[in-house]
C-alpha positions as CSV (number, residue, x, y, z in Angstrom):
1,M,-20.3,23.5,15.6
2,T,-18.4,20.3,16.1
3,R,-20.4,17.2,16.9
4,F,-20.2,15.8,20.4
5,N,-19.3,12.3,19.5
6,H,-18.3,9.2,21.4
7,I,-14.6,10.0,21.3
8,R,-15.2,13.3,23.0
9,L,-17.4,11.6,25.5
10,L,-14.6,9.2,26.3
11,R,-12.1,12.0,26.7
12,Y,-14.2,14.2,28.9
13,S,-15.4,11.3,31.1
14,G,-11.7,10.3,31.6
15,L,-10.8,13.9,32.5
16,F,-13.8,14.1,34.8
17,T,-12.7,10.9,36.6
18,W,-9.2,12.3,36.9
19,A,-10.6,15.5,38.4
20,L,-12.7,13.6,41.0
21,M,-9.5,12.0,42.2
22,G,-8.5,15.4,43.5
23,F,-11.0,15.2,46.4
24,P,-9.5,12.1,48.0
25,I,-6.1,13.7,47.6
26,F,-7.1,16.6,49.8
27,D,-8.5,14.1,52.4
28,L,-5.2,12.1,52.3
29,L,-3.0,15.2,52.6
30,R,-4.8,16.2,55.8
31,R,-3.1,13.2,57.5
32,E,0.1,13.9,59.3
33,E,1.9,10.8,58.1
34,F,2.7,12.5,54.7
35,G,5.9,14.5,54.6
36,E,6.4,17.6,52.5
37,R,8.3,15.6,49.9
38,D,5.6,13.0,49.6
39,V,3.0,15.7,49.1
40,Q,5.0,17.2,46.3
41,W,5.4,13.9,44.5
42,I,1.7,13.1,44.9
43,W,0.8,16.4,43.1
44,I,3.5,15.8,40.5
45,C,2.2,12.4,39.7
46,Y,-1.4,13.5,39.7
47,L,-0.9,16.5,37.4
48,S,1.5,14.6,35.1
49,F,-1.2,11.9,34.6
50,G,-3.9,14.5,33.8
51,L,-1.6,16.4,31.3
52,S,-0.5,13.3,29.5
53,Y,-4.1,12.0,29.3
54,F,-5.2,15.3,27.9
55,L,-2.4,15.3,25.2
56,S,-2.8,11.7,24.2
57,T,-6.6,12.0,23.7
58,R,-6.3,14.9,21.2
59,N,-7.6,13.8,17.8
60,L,-8.2,10.3,19.2
61,G,-9.6,7.8,16.8
62,R,-8.2,9.4,13.6
63,K,-4.5,9.5,14.1
64,Q,-1.7,7.0,13.8
65,T,0.3,6.1,17.0
66,R,3.5,8.0,17.1
67,V,6.6,8.0,19.3
68,A,5.1,10.8,21.3
69,D,2.0,8.8,22.1
70,Y,4.2,5.9,23.5
71,I,6.0,8.5,25.6
72,L,2.7,9.8,26.9
73,M,1.5,6.3,27.7
74,V,4.7,5.6,29.7
75,I,4.1,8.9,31.6
76,M,0.5,7.9,32.4
77,T,1.6,4.5,33.6
78,S,4.5,5.8,35.7
79,S,2.3,8.6,37.1
80,A,-0.3,6.1,38.2
81,L,2.3,3.9,39.8
82,G,3.9,6.8,41.5
83,F,0.6,8.2,42.7
84,G,-0.3,4.9,44.3
85,F,3.2,4.5,45.9
86,F,3.4,8.0,47.4
87,S,-0.2,8.2,48.5
88,G,-0.2,4.7,50.0
89,S,-3.6,3.9,48.5
90,G,-5.2,2.1,45.6
91,L,-6.1,5.3,43.8
92,G,-3.3,4.8,41.4
93,S,-5.0,1.6,40.1
94,I,-8.1,3.7,39.3
95,L,-5.9,6.1,37.3
96,L,-4.6,3.0,35.5
97,M,-8.1,2.1,34.5
98,V,-8.6,5.5,33.0
99,A,-5.3,5.0,31.1
100,A,-6.5,1.6,29.8
101,S,-9.3,3.3,28.0
102,V,-6.7,5.2,26.0
103,F,-4.5,2.2,25.4
104,A,-7.3,0.5,23.5
105,W,-7.2,3.3,20.9
106,L,-3.5,3.6,20.5
107,L,-2.2,0.0,20.8
108,T,-2.8,-3.3,19.1
109,P,-4.8,-5.8,21.1
110,T,-1.8,-8.0,21.9
111,L,0.5,-5.1,22.9
112,G,-2.3,-3.4,24.8
113,I,-3.2,-6.5,26.9
114,L,0.5,-7.0,27.7
115,W,0.9,-3.4,28.7
116,V,-2.2,-3.6,31.0
117,I,-1.0,-6.8,32.6
118,C,2.6,-5.7,33.1
119,S,1.5,-2.3,34.6
120,N,-0.8,-4.0,37.0
121,L,1.8,-6.5,38.0
122,A,4.1,-3.5,38.7
123,F,1.5,-2.5,41.4
124,I,2.4,-5.6,43.5
125,P,5.3,-3.8,45.2
126,V,3.1,-0.8,45.7
127,F,0.5,-2.8,47.5
128,R,3.3,-4.6,49.4
129,S,4.5,-1.1,50.6
130,M,1.0,-0.7,52.1
131,N,1.7,-3.6,54.5
132,Y,-0.2,-6.1,52.4
133,S,1.2,-9.6,52.3
134,W,2.6,-10.9,49.0
135,S,-0.6,-13.0,48.4
136,D,-2.9,-10.1,49.2
137,A,-0.8,-7.7,47.0
138,L,-1.1,-10.2,44.2
139,M,-4.8,-10.5,44.7
140,Q,-5.3,-6.7,44.8
141,S,-3.2,-6.3,41.6
142,S,-5.2,-9.1,39.9
143,L,-8.5,-7.6,40.9
144,Y,-7.6,-4.2,39.5
145,G,-6.0,-5.8,36.5
146,G,-9.3,-7.5,35.7
147,F,-11.1,-4.2,35.8
148,C,-8.4,-2.6,33.6
149,L,-8.7,-5.4,31.0
150,F,-12.5,-5.0,31.0
151,V,-12.0,-1.2,30.3
152,F,-9.4,-2.0,27.6
153,A,-11.8,-4.5,25.9
154,T,-14.7,-2.1,26.0
155,G,-12.5,0.6,24.5
156,F,-11.2,-1.7,21.8
157,V,-14.7,-2.7,20.8
158,A,-15.7,1.0,20.6
159,R,-12.6,1.6,18.5
160,Q,-13.6,-1.2,16.0
161,Q,-17.1,0.1,15.9
162,A,-15.9,3.6,15.2
163,Q,-13.6,2.4,12.4
164,A,-16.3,0.4,10.9
165,R,-18.7,3.3,11.0
166,D,-16.1,5.6,9.4
167,E,-15.5,3.1,6.7
168,Q,-19.2,2.8,6.1
169,R,-19.5,6.5,5.7
170,R,-16.7,6.6,3.3
171,L,-18.2,3.8,1.2
172,N,-21.6,5.4,1.3
173,A,-20.1,8.7,0.0
174,E,-18.2,6.8,-2.7
175,L,-21.4,5.0,-3.6
176,R,-23.4,8.2,-3.9
177,G,-20.7,9.7,-6.1
178,T,-20.5,6.6,-8.3
179,R,-24.3,6.4,-8.5
180,L,-24.5,10.0,-9.8
181,L,-21.7,9.4,-12.2
182,L,-23.5,6.3,-13.5
183,A,-26.8,8.2,-13.9
184,E,-24.9,10.9,-15.9
185,S,-23.2,8.2,-17.9
186,T,-26.5,6.4,-18.6
187,R,-28.1,9.7,-19.6
188,M,-25.2,10.5,-22.0
189,T,-25.3,7.0,-23.5
190,E,-29.0,7.3,-24.1
191,R,-28.7,10.7,-25.7
192,T,-25.9,9.4,-27.9
193,R,-28.0,6.4,-28.9
194,I,-31.0,8.6,-29.8
195,S,-28.8,10.9,-31.8
196,R,-27.4,8.0,-33.8
197,E,-30.8,6.6,-34.5
198,L,-32.0,9.9,-35.7
199,H,-29.0,10.4,-37.9
200,D,-28.9,6.9,-39.3
201,L,-32.6,6.4,-39.9
202,L,-34.3,9.7,-40.4
203,G,-31.2,11.4,-41.8
204,H,-30.6,8.8,-44.5
205,H,-34.2,8.5,-45.5
206,L,-34.7,12.3,-45.7
207,T,-31.6,12.6,-47.8
208,A,-32.8,10.0,-50.2
209,L,-36.3,11.6,-50.2
210,S,-34.7,15.0,-51.0
211,L,-32.7,13.6,-53.9
212,N,-35.7,11.8,-55.4
213,L,-37.8,15.0,-55.1
214,E,-35.1,16.9,-56.8
215,V,-35.0,14.4,-59.7
216,A,-38.8,14.5,-59.9
217,G,-38.7,18.3,-60.0
218,H,-36.6,18.2,-63.1
219,L,-38.8,15.7,-64.8
220,A,-42.2,17.2,-64.0
221,E,-43.8,20.3,-65.6
222,G,-46.7,22.5,-64.8
223,A,-48.7,22.3,-61.5
224,P,-47.1,19.0,-60.3
225,K,-43.7,20.6,-60.5
226,H,-44.7,23.4,-58.1
227,H,-45.9,20.9,-55.5
228,I,-42.8,18.8,-56.0
229,T,-40.6,21.8,-55.4
230,Q,-42.5,22.7,-52.2
231,A,-42.1,19.1,-51.0
232,H,-38.4,19.2,-51.8
233,T,-38.0,22.4,-49.8
234,L,-39.9,20.9,-46.8
235,A,-37.7,17.8,-47.0
236,K,-34.5,19.9,-46.9
237,L,-35.9,21.9,-44.0
238,L,-36.8,18.7,-42.1
239,L,-33.3,17.3,-42.8
240,T,-31.8,20.5,-41.4
241,D,-33.9,20.3,-38.3
242,V,-32.9,16.6,-37.7
243,R,-29.3,17.6,-38.0
244,E,-29.7,20.4,-35.5
245,V,-31.4,18.0,-33.0
246,V,-28.7,15.5,-33.5
247,S,-26.0,18.1,-32.9
248,Q,-27.8,19.4,-29.7
249,L,-28.1,15.9,-28.4
250,R,-24.4,15.3,-28.8
251,E,-23.4,18.7,-27.3
252,T,-25.6,18.3,-24.3
253,G,-24.7,14.6,-23.8
254,A,-21.6,15.4,-21.6
255,M,-21.7,14.4,-17.9
256,N,-21.8,17.0,-15.1
257,V,-18.9,15.6,-13.0
258,G,-19.1,18.3,-10.4
259,Q,-22.3,17.0,-8.9
260,S,-20.7,13.5,-8.6
261,L,-17.6,14.8,-6.8
262,R,-19.4,16.8,-4.0
263,P,-21.0,13.7,-2.3
264,L,-17.5,12.3,-1.7
265,G,-17.0,15.0,1.0
266,D,-20.3,14.4,2.9
267,N,-20.0,13.1,6.5
268,V,-16.3,12.5,6.3
269,P,-15.2,12.1,10.0
270,G,-12.6,14.4,11.5
271,I,-12.1,16.7,8.5
272,Q,-13.8,19.5,6.8
273,I,-13.7,19.6,3.0
274,H,-13.9,22.8,1.1
275,W,-15.0,22.5,-2.5
276,D,-14.2,25.0,-5.3
277,I,-15.6,23.5,-8.5
278,R,-15.7,25.8,-11.5
279,E,-19.0,25.1,-13.3
280,P,-19.8,23.8,-15.7
281,L,-17.4,20.8,-15.2
282,V,-18.5,18.4,-17.9
283,M,-16.8,15.4,-19.4
284,D,-17.9,13.2,-22.3
285,D,-15.9,10.1,-21.4
286,P,-17.3,8.0,-18.5
287,A,-14.0,6.2,-18.1
288,R,-12.1,9.5,-17.6
289,A,-14.8,10.8,-15.2
290,H,-14.5,7.6,-13.2
291,V,-10.7,8.1,-12.9
292,L,-11.2,11.6,-11.6
293,L,-13.8,10.3,-9.1
294,R,-11.5,7.6,-7.8
295,C,-8.5,9.9,-7.6
296,T,-10.5,12.4,-5.6
297,Q,-11.7,9.7,-3.2
298,E,-8.1,8.6,-2.7
299,I,-7.0,12.1,-1.9
300,I,-9.8,12.4,0.7
301,T,-8.9,9.0,2.2
302,N,-5.2,9.9,2.5
303,A,-6.0,13.2,4.1
304,V,-8.1,11.5,6.8
305,R,-5.9,8.4,7.5
306,H,-2.3,9.7,7.0
307,S,-2.1,13.5,6.9
308,Q,-4.2,14.0,10.1
309,A,-5.6,17.2,8.6
310,R,-8.5,19.2,9.8
311,H,-9.3,21.0,6.6
312,L,-8.9,19.9,3.0
313,H,-9.3,22.3,0.1
314,I,-10.1,20.9,-3.3
315,Q,-10.2,23.0,-6.5
316,V,-11.4,21.5,-9.7
317,R,-11.6,23.2,-13.1
318,A,-11.6,22.5,-16.8
319,V,-8.9,24.4,-18.8
320,E,-7.2,23.8,-22.2
321,G,-8.6,20.4,-22.9
322,K,-8.0,18.9,-19.4
323,V,-9.4,18.8,-15.9
324,E,-7.1,20.2,-13.2
325,L,-7.5,19.2,-9.6
326,D,-5.6,21.0,-6.9
327,A,-6.0,19.6,-3.4
328,H,-4.1,20.7,-0.3
329,D,-4.6,20.1,3.4
330,D,-3.3,21.5,6.7
331,G,-1.9,18.2,8.0
332,R,1.4,17.4,9.4
333,G,3.2,16.8,6.1
334,A,6.4,14.9,5.7
335,D,10.0,15.2,4.6
336,R,9.3,12.8,1.7
337,W,6.4,10.6,0.7
338,I,6.3,7.0,-0.2
339,A,3.7,5.8,-2.7
340,G,1.5,3.1,-1.2
341,N,-1.2,1.1,-2.9
342,G,-3.6,4.0,-3.1
343,L,-1.1,6.5,-4.7
344,S,0.3,3.8,-6.9
345,G,-3.2,3.0,-8.2
346,M,-3.8,6.7,-8.8
347,Q,-0.7,7.0,-10.8
348,E,-1.5,3.9,-12.9
349,R,-5.0,5.1,-13.7
350,L,-3.8,8.5,-14.7
351,H,-1.0,7.1,-16.8
352,Q,-3.4,4.9,-18.8
353,I,-5.4,7.9,-20.0
354,G,-2.4,10.2,-20.5
355,G,-2.8,12.1,-17.2
356,D,-0.3,13.0,-14.5
357,V,-0.1,13.7,-10.8
358,R,2.4,15.6,-8.6
359,I,2.6,15.5,-4.8
360,Q,4.2,18.3,-2.7
361,T,4.8,18.1,1.0
362,E,6.8,19.6,3.8
363,P,6.9,18.9,7.5
364,G,4.1,20.9,9.2
365,R,2.7,22.2,5.9
366,G,0.5,19.4,4.8
367,F,0.2,17.7,1.5
368,R,-0.6,19.1,-1.9
369,V,-1.8,17.0,-4.8
370,L,-1.9,18.3,-8.4
371,L,-3.4,16.1,-11.1
372,H,-4.5,16.5,-14.7
373,V,-7.1,14.4,-16.5
374,P,-7.2,15.0,-20.2
375,L,-10.7,15.5,-21.6
376,H,-9.9,13.7,-24.8
377,E,-7.7,10.9,-25.8
378,D,-4.1,11.8,-26.6
379,R,-3.2,10.3,-30.0
380,R,0.4,9.7,-28.8
381,V,-0.8,7.7,-25.8
382,A,-3.2,5.7,-27.9
383,L,-0.4,4.9,-30.4
384,A,1.9,3.9,-27.5
385,Q,-0.7,1.6,-26.0
386,T,-1.4,0.0,-29.4
387,A,2.4,-0.5,-29.9
388,N,2.6,-2.2,-26.5
389,L,-0.2,-4.5,-27.5
390,I,1.4,-5.4,-30.8
391,D,5.0,-5.8,-29.6
392,P,5.7,-9.3,-28.1
């Protein structure tokens, strides 16, 4: 069930206010001074405003302003002006207040304030047609304009708070994923350190002990030789056990990357993320795991900010010495894509470790990102990087 958030509250309250405007219309239309043509235009303006408001508030707060949104804002403003002119009342200014709450989410502060001021100044001739003097018409327009600016400012503050909250959620998800990855990396580092200590200290000493016992066995005779042979056997068994423990510590020291990726999709606003992680997904290099984590975060961020998707499917699996990530969304797509800072950073990180990324997109069919992260260092990449460091 979708959460009833502040954006939905804004949308429904605006539609409710627009619906209440219908009652004064019926009262106005009972008057005889309205002709049939005026009645038709009143209903056209009223319904046009409601439809344009309904369309412009879809996915409000998580979409970029497009040409269609500007057209809808022009229709709302024109409908409010027309409604006030044909009805001969100030109800059109009330509709403009409702529209101002949308302008705050779709326009920059400067453009939004100019839009509100100009649209209210356009109401001066409308008030003048109601037999107001020019000074009274200006006063009425200024009064309603002040209310519209207040509504715009309130909506803009709500927009900033919503963006800050969404950014905080994204950072918290990234922090949880990084924290889990750091815990896995610390665990792996500690296991590696213990295995090295066992190998370097106990392993070397037990090897030396075994060799000395073997020499002693050749030199001794009688009962002492029997005990030396038993001690030599026990030393070799102990050395074998130490080697097995060291091998197990090294084998189980890999990081479980899957549990670090899943928190990235928690509480992401406006999109539902579907994970398909083939377990066990383990990596023994913290740097490569960190690259995979950052690339996944960038894919989620792009799907929310640019693709305007509702669903994002991410499949991750380890196959043939590399980790494959296949992510596709149901967003709007594009004819072609331009690499911004995020995608450029993703390409650079993958290139440094010998990985690659491919992006596929079509209008109306969303984005698809395919990337590969090698589990182990490619010798050719390492040699190329060494050559770049040596060459002047």
